[in-house]
GULUM-649373 format. One record per atom (N, C-alpha, C, O): y, z, x; residue in three letters. Coordinates in Angstrom, 1 decimal. Layout:
% GULUM-649373
v, w, u, residu
Y, Z, X, ALA
...
% end
This chain:
% GULUM-649373
v, w, u, residu
7.1, 10.3, -12.2, MET
5.9, 9.4, -13.2, MET
4.8, 9.5, -12.3, MET
4.8, 9.1, -11.2, MET
3.9, 9.9, -12.9, GLU
2.2, 9.9, -12.6, GLU
1.9, 8.8, -11.7, GLU
2.7, 7.9, -12.1, GLU
1.3, 8.5, -10.9, THR
0.7, 7.4, -10.2, THR
-0.5, 7.1, -10.9, THR
-0.9, 8.0, -11.6, THR
-1.2, 6.0, -10.8, PHE
-2.1, 5.3, -11.6, PHE
-3.4, 6.4, -11.1, PHE
-4.2, 7.0, -11.8, PHE
-3.3, 6.5, -9.6, GLY
-4.4, 7.1, -9.1, GLY
-4.5, 8.9, -9.7, GLY
-5.5, 9.6, -10.2, GLY
-3.5, 9.2, -9.5, GLN
-3.2, 10.5, -10.3, GLN
-3.9, 10.6, -11.4, GLN
-4.8, 11.4, -11.6, GLN
-3.4, 9.8, -12.2, ALA
-3.8, 9.8, -14.0, ALA
-5.2, 9.5, -13.7, ALA
-5.9, 10.4, -14.2, ALA
-5.8, 8.8, -13.2, LEU
-7.5, 8.6, -13.1, LEU
-8.1, 9.9, -12.5, LEU
-9.2, 10.3, -13.0, LEU
-7.6, 10.5, -11.5, ASN
-8.4, 11.4, -11.1, ASN
-7.9, 12.6, -12.2, ASN
-8.6, 13.6, -12.3, ASN
-6.9, 12.7, -12.9, ARG
-6.7, 13.7, -14.1, ARG
-7.9, 13.8, -15.2, ARG
-8.6, 14.7, -15.5, ARG
-7.9, 12.3, -15.9, LEU
-8.4, 11.8, -16.9, LEU
-10.0, 11.8, -16.5, LEU
-10.7, 11.8, -17.5, LEU
-10.6, 11.8, -15.1, ARG
-11.9, 11.7, -14.9, ARG
-12.7, 13.0, -15.1, ARG
-13.9, 13.1, -15.3, ARG
-11.7, 14.0, -15.2, GLY
-12.0, 15.4, -15.1, GLY
-13.1, 15.7, -13.9, GLY
-13.0, 15.2, -12.8, GLY
-14.4, 16.5, -14.3, ALA
-15.6, 16.8, -13.6, ALA
-16.2, 15.4, -13.4, ALA
-16.9, 15.5, -12.4, ALA
-16.2, 14.2, -13.8, HIS
-17.2, 13.2, -13.6, HIS
-16.8, 13.0, -12.1, HIS
-15.7, 13.2, -11.7, HIS
-17.8, 12.6, -11.3, SER
-17.6, 12.1, -10.0, SER
-17.1, 10.8, -10.1, SER
-17.0, 10.3, -11.2, SER
-16.7, 10.0, -8.9, LEU
-16.1, 8.8, -8.7, LEU
-17.0, 8.1, -8.8, LEU
-16.9, 7.1, -9.6, LEU
-18.4, 8.4, -8.0, ARG
-19.7, 7.6, -8.2, ARG
-20.2, 7.6, -9.6, ARG
-20.8, 6.6, -9.7, ARG
-20.1, 8.2, -10.3, GLU
-20.2, 8.4, -12.0, GLU
-19.4, 7.2, -12.7, GLU
-19.8, 6.2, -13.3, GLU
-18.4, 7.6, -12.5, VAL
-16.9, 7.0, -13.2, VAL
-17.2, 5.3, -12.7, VAL
-16.9, 4.3, -13.4, VAL
-17.8, 5.2, -11.5, ALA
-17.5, 3.4, -11.4, ALA
-18.7, 2.7, -11.6, ALA
-18.9, 1.4, -11.6, ALA
-20.0, 4.2, -11.7, ARG
-21.2, 3.4, -12.4, ARG
-21.2, 3.0, -13.7, ARG
-22.0, 2.2, -14.1, ARG
-20.1, 3.7, -14.5, ARG
-20.1, 3.4, -15.9, ARG
-18.8, 1.9, -16.2, ARG
-18.7, 1.2, -17.2, ARG
-18.3, 2.0, -15.2, ALA
-16.8, 1.5, -15.5, ALA
-17.7, 0.1, -14.6, ALA
-17.1, -1.0, -14.8, ALA
-18.8, -0.2, -13.8, ASN
-19.5, -1.3, -13.4, ASN
-18.3, -1.7, -12.0, ASN
-18.3, -2.9, -11.6, ASN
-17.5, -0.8, -11.5, ILE
-16.4, -1.0, -10.2, ILE
-17.1, -0.3, -9.1, ILE
-17.5, 0.9, -9.1, ILE
-17.0, -1.3, -8.0, ASP
-17.1, -0.6, -6.5, ASP
-16.8, 0.6, -6.3, ASP
-15.6, 0.9, -6.3, ASP
-17.6, 1.5, -6.1, VAL
-17.2, 3.0, -5.8, VAL
-16.4, 3.4, -4.6, VAL
-15.7, 4.4, -4.5, VAL
-16.5, 2.3, -3.4, GLY
-15.3, 2.1, -2.4, GLY
-13.9, 2.0, -3.0, GLY
-12.9, 2.7, -2.8, GLY
-14.0, 0.8, -3.8, HIS
-12.7, 0.5, -4.5, HIS
-12.1, 1.5, -5.2, HIS
-10.9, 1.8, -5.0, HIS
-12.8, 2.0, -6.0, LEU
-12.2, 3.3, -6.9, LEU
-11.8, 4.2, -5.9, LEU
-10.7, 4.6, -5.8, LEU
-12.7, 4.6, -5.1, SER
-11.8, 5.7, -3.9, SER
-10.7, 5.3, -3.8, SER
-9.8, 6.0, -4.4, SER
-10.3, 4.1, -3.2, ARG
-9.1, 3.9, -2.7, ARG
-8.1, 3.7, -3.6, ARG
-6.9, 3.7, -3.2, ARG
-8.4, 3.5, -5.0, VAL
-7.2, 3.3, -6.2, VAL
-7.1, 5.0, -6.5, VAL
-6.0, 5.4, -6.9, VAL
-8.0, 5.8, -6.5, ALA
-7.9, 7.4, -6.5, ALA
-6.9, 7.9, -5.4, ALA
-5.9, 8.6, -5.6, ALA
-7.2, 7.6, -4.2, ARG
-6.2, 8.1, -3.4, ARG
-5.1, 7.3, -3.3, ARG
-4.5, 7.2, -2.2, ARG
-4.7, 6.5, -4.3, GLY
-3.1, 5.9, -4.0, GLY
-3.5, 4.6, -2.8, GLY
-2.5, 3.9, -2.7, GLY
-4.5, 4.3, -2.1, ARG
-4.4, 3.6, -1.0, ARG
-4.4, 1.8, -1.6, ARG
-4.0, 0.9, -0.9, ARG
-4.8, 1.6, -3.0, ARG
-5.0, 0.6, -3.7, ARG
-4.3, 0.5, -4.9, ARG
-4.6, 1.6, -5.4, ARG
-3.6, -0.1, -5.7, PRO
-3.1, -0.1, -6.9, PRO
-4.1, -0.3, -7.7, PRO
-5.1, -0.9, -7.3, PRO
-3.9, 0.1, -9.1, GLY
-4.9, -0.3, -10.4, GLY
-4.1, -1.8, -10.6, GLY
-3.2, -2.3, -10.0, GLY
-4.9, -2.2, -11.8, ASN
-4.4, -3.3, -12.5, ASN
-5.2, -3.1, -13.8, ASN
-6.0, -2.2, -14.1, ASN
-4.6, -4.2, -14.6, ALA
-4.7, -3.9, -16.0, ALA
-6.4, -4.2, -16.5, ALA
-6.9, -3.6, -17.5, ALA
-7.0, -5.0, -15.7, ASP
-8.6, -4.7, -15.7, ASP
-9.5, -3.9, -15.3, ASP
-10.6, -3.6, -15.8, ASP
-8.7, -3.3, -14.2, LEU
-9.6, -2.2, -14.1, LEU
-8.9, -0.8, -15.1, LEU
-9.5, 0.2, -15.5, LEU
-8.0, -0.9, -15.3, ALA
-7.3, 0.1, -16.3, ALA
-8.4, -0.1, -17.8, ALA
-9.0, 0.9, -18.2, ALA
-8.5, -1.2, -18.3, ARG
-9.6, -1.0, -19.4, ARG
-10.9, -0.5, -18.9, ARG
-11.4, 0.6, -19.2, ARG
-11.2, -1.3, -18.2, ALA
-12.8, -0.8, -17.6, ALA
-12.7, 0.8, -17.7, ALA
-13.4, 1.4, -18.5, ALA
-11.9, 1.2, -17.0, LEU
-12.0, 3.0, -16.7, LEU
-11.8, 3.6, -17.9, LEU
-12.4, 4.6, -18.1, LEU
-10.7, 2.9, -19.0, ASP
-10.6, 3.7, -20.2, ASP
-12.0, 3.3, -21.0, ASP
-12.3, 4.1, -21.8, ASP
-12.6, 2.5, -20.9, ARG
-14.1, 2.1, -21.5, ARG
-14.9, 3.4, -21.1, ARG
-15.2, 4.3, -21.9, ARG
-15.1, 3.3, -19.7, ALA
-16.1, 4.2, -19.6, ALA
-15.9, 5.9, -19.0, ALA
-16.7, 6.6, -18.5, ALA
-14.3, 6.0, -19.3, LEU
-13.9, 7.7, -19.7, LEU
-13.8, 8.0, -21.1, LEU
-14.0, 9.1, -21.5, LEU
-13.5, 6.9, -22.1, GLY
-13.1, 7.2, -23.3, GLY
-12.2, 7.9, -23.3, GLY
-12.3, 9.1, -23.5, GLY
-10.7, 7.3, -23.0, THR
-9.6, 7.9, -22.8, THR
-8.8, 7.2, -23.7, THR
-7.6, 7.3, -23.9, THR
-9.5, 6.3, -24.3, GLY
-8.1, 6.0, -25.6, GLY
-7.0, 4.7, -25.1, GLY
-6.0, 4.3, -25.7, GLY
-7.4, 4.4, -23.9, GLY
-6.5, 3.6, -23.6, GLY
-5.4, 4.1, -22.5, GLY
-4.6, 3.3, -22.1, GLY
-5.4, 5.3, -22.3, GLN
-4.3, 6.1, -21.7, GLN
-4.2, 5.1, -20.1, GLN
-3.1, 4.8, -19.8, GLN
-4.9, 4.9, -19.5, LEU
-4.6, 4.3, -18.3, LEU
-4.4, 2.4, -18.6, LEU
-4.0, 1.6, -17.7, LEU
-4.7, 2.1, -19.5, GLY
-3.8, 1.0, -20.0, GLY
-2.7, 0.8, -20.1, GLY
-2.2, -0.2, -19.6, GLY
-2.0, 2.1, -20.9, ALA
-0.9, 2.2, -21.1, ALA
-0.1, 2.4, -20.1, ALA
1.0, 1.8, -20.1, ALA
-0.6, 3.2, -18.9, LEU
0.2, 3.4, -17.8, LEU
0.2, 2.1, -17.2, LEU
1.4, 1.9, -17.0, LEU
-0.3, 1.3, -17.0, MET
-0.3, 0.1, -16.5, MET
0.9, -0.8, -17.0, MET
1.7, -1.4, -16.2, MET
1.0, -0.9, -18.5, ALA
1.9, -1.2, -19.2, ALA
3.1, -1.2, -19.1, ALA
3.9, -2.1, -19.0, ALA
3.1, 0.3, -19.0, GLN
4.8, 0.9, -18.5, GLN
5.1, 0.2, -17.2, GLN
6.1, -0.4, -17.0, GLN
4.3, 0.3, -16.3, ALA
4.7, -0.1, -15.0, ALA
5.4, -1.4, -15.0, ALA
4.8, -2.4, -15.4, ALA
6.8, -1.4, -14.6, GLN
7.7, -2.9, -14.2, GLN
7.4, -4.0, -13.4, GLN
7.9, -3.7, -12.3, GLN
6.9, -4.8, -13.3, PRO
7.0, -5.8, -12.3, PRO
8.4, -5.8, -11.1, PRO
9.6, -5.6, -11.3, PRO
7.7, -6.1, -10.1, THR
8.9, -6.2, -9.1, THR
8.8, -7.4, -8.4, THR
8.1, -7.5, -7.4, THR
9.7, -8.5, -8.9, ARG
9.7, -10.0, -8.3, ARG
10.9, -10.0, -7.3, ARG
12.1, -9.6, -7.5, ARG
10.2, -10.8, -6.2, PHE
11.2, -11.3, -5.1, PHE
11.2, -12.2, -4.6, PHE
10.2, -12.7, -4.3, PHE
12.3, -12.8, -4.5, GLU
12.2, -14.4, -4.0, GLU
13.5, -14.3, -2.8, GLU
14.6, -13.7, -2.8, GLU
12.8, -15.1, -1.7, VAL
13.3, -14.8, -0.5, VAL
13.8, -16.3, -0.2, VAL
12.9, -17.1, -0.4, VAL
15.1, -16.8, 0.1, GLY
15.5, -18.0, 0.2, GLY
14.8, -19.2, -0.9, GLY
14.8, -20.4, -0.6, GLY
14.3, -18.8, -1.9, GLY
13.8, -19.8, -2.5, GLY
12.1, -20.4, -2.1, GLY
11.4, -21.3, -2.6, GLY
12.0, -19.6, -0.8, GLU
10.5, -20.1, -0.4, GLU
9.7, -19.4, -0.8, GLU
8.6, -19.8, -0.8, GLU
9.9, -18.1, -1.3, LEU
8.9, -16.9, -1.0, LEU
9.1, -16.1, -2.2, LEU
10.1, -15.4, -2.2, LEU
8.2, -16.2, -3.3, ASP
7.8, -15.7, -4.9, ASP
7.0, -14.8, -5.0, ASP
5.9, -15.2, -5.2, ASP
7.2, -13.5, -4.8, LEU
5.8, -12.6, -4.9, LEU
5.9, -11.9, -6.0, LEU
7.0, -11.6, -6.3, LEU
4.9, -11.4, -7.0, GLU
4.9, -10.6, -7.6, GLU
3.9, -9.4, -7.3, GLU
2.7, -9.4, -7.6, GLU
4.6, -8.5, -6.9, LEU
3.8, -7.4, -6.5, LEU
3.6, -6.3, -7.2, LEU
3.4, -5.2, -6.6, LEU
3.6, -6.4, -8.4, HIS
3.2, -5.5, -9.2, HIS
1.9, -4.9, -9.2, HIS
1.6, -3.7, -8.9, HIS
0.8, -5.9, -9.5, ASP
-0.4, -5.2, -9.0, ASP
-1.1, -5.2, -8.1, ASP
-2.3, -5.0, -8.3, ASP
-0.5, -5.6, -6.7, ARG
-0.9, -5.4, -5.3, ARG
-0.6, -4.5, -5.1, ARG
-1.6, -3.8, -4.8, ARG
0.8, -3.9, -4.8, TYR
1.3, -3.0, -3.9, TYR
2.0, -1.8, -5.0, TYR
2.7, -2.3, -5.9, TYR
1.9, -0.6, -4.8, PRO
2.6, 0.2, -5.7, PRO
3.9, 0.2, -4.8, PRO
4.0, -0.4, -3.7, PRO
4.8, 0.9, -5.5, ARG
6.2, 1.1, -4.9, ARG
6.2, 1.8, -3.8, ARG
7.0, 1.4, -3.0, ARG
5.3, 3.1, -3.6, GLU
5.2, 3.9, -2.7, GLU
4.3, 3.5, -1.5, GLU
4.1, 4.2, -0.5, GLU
3.8, 2.1, -1.5, SER
3.5, 1.4, -0.4, SER
4.2, 1.1, 0.7, SER
3.6, 0.8, 1.7, SER
5.6, 1.1, 0.4, GLY
6.6, 0.6, 1.2, GLY
6.8, -1.1, 1.4, GLY
7.6, -1.7, 2.1, GLY
6.1, -1.5, 0.7, ILE
5.7, -3.0, 1.0, ILE
7.4, -3.7, 0.1, ILE
8.1, -4.4, 0.7, ILE
7.6, -3.3, -1.2, ALA
8.3, -3.5, -2.3, ALA
9.9, -3.4, -1.1, ALA
10.9, -4.2, -1.1, ALA
9.7, -2.4, -0.5, ASP
10.7, -2.2, 0.2, ASP
11.2, -2.9, 2.0, ASP
12.2, -3.1, 2.7, ASP
10.0, -3.2, 2.1, PHE
10.1, -4.2, 3.3, PHE
10.3, -5.7, 2.7, PHE
10.7, -6.5, 3.6, PHE
10.2, -6.2, 1.4, TYR
10.8, -7.3, 0.9, TYR
11.9, -7.3, 0.5, TYR
12.5, -8.3, 0.6, TYR
12.6, -6.3, -0.2, GLU
14.1, -6.0, -0.2, GLU
15.1, -6.2, 0.9, GLU
16.2, -6.6, 0.9, GLU
14.2, -5.7, 1.9, ALA
15.4, -6.0, 3.3, ALA
15.3, -7.7, 3.7, ALA
16.2, -8.4, 4.0, ALA
14.4, -8.0, 3.6, LEU
13.6, -9.4, 4.1, LEU
14.8, -10.1, 3.3, LEU
15.7, -10.4, 4.0, LEU
14.9, -10.4, 2.2, HIS
16.0, -10.6, 1.0, HIS
17.4, -10.3, 1.5, HIS
18.2, -11.2, 1.6, HIS
17.7, -9.2, 1.7, SER
19.2, -9.1, 2.2, SER
19.4, -9.8, 3.5, SER
20.4, -10.4, 3.6, SER
18.4, -9.9, 4.7, ILE
18.6, -10.3, 5.9, ILE
18.7, -11.8, 5.5, ILE
19.6, -12.4, 6.1, ILE
17.8, -12.6, 4.6, LYS
17.9, -14.2, 4.5, LYS
19.2, -14.0, 3.4, LYS
19.8, -15.1, 3.1, LYS
19.6, -13.2, 2.9, SER
21.3, -13.4, 1.8, SER
22.5, -13.6, 2.7, SER
23.5, -14.2, 2.3, SER
22.2, -13.1, 3.9, THR
23.4, -12.6, 5.1, THR
23.1, -13.7, 5.9, THR
24.1, -14.0, 6.7, THR
22.2, -14.4, 6.0, ASP
22.2, -15.5, 6.9, ASP
22.4, -16.9, 6.1, ASP
22.1, -17.9, 6.8, ASP
22.7, -17.1, 5.1, SER
23.1, -18.0, 4.3, SER
25.0, -18.4, 4.2, SER
25.4, -19.3, 3.4, SER
% end
């Protein structure tokens, strides 16, 4: 499945990141990190980029397809990682491992 950053790069075509950021009223540094997969996209960002690029909601649809990942560790830690960390970041794997350790301690 195409990542948000990959879809953004494909849909922006020949437009520079600076131009897309200006049109969407988004910080170019943040947009660069999203495009490189260093930061995840989110629904608000997707809507702004869809408007700026005239993509008919393609980035928003991609965000809607992403399934939230929820982790509960010992009832003390409850994190929604969907908008913060992509699966590739390794954060989700870390929390799964943490959960399994907490489960075996009980």
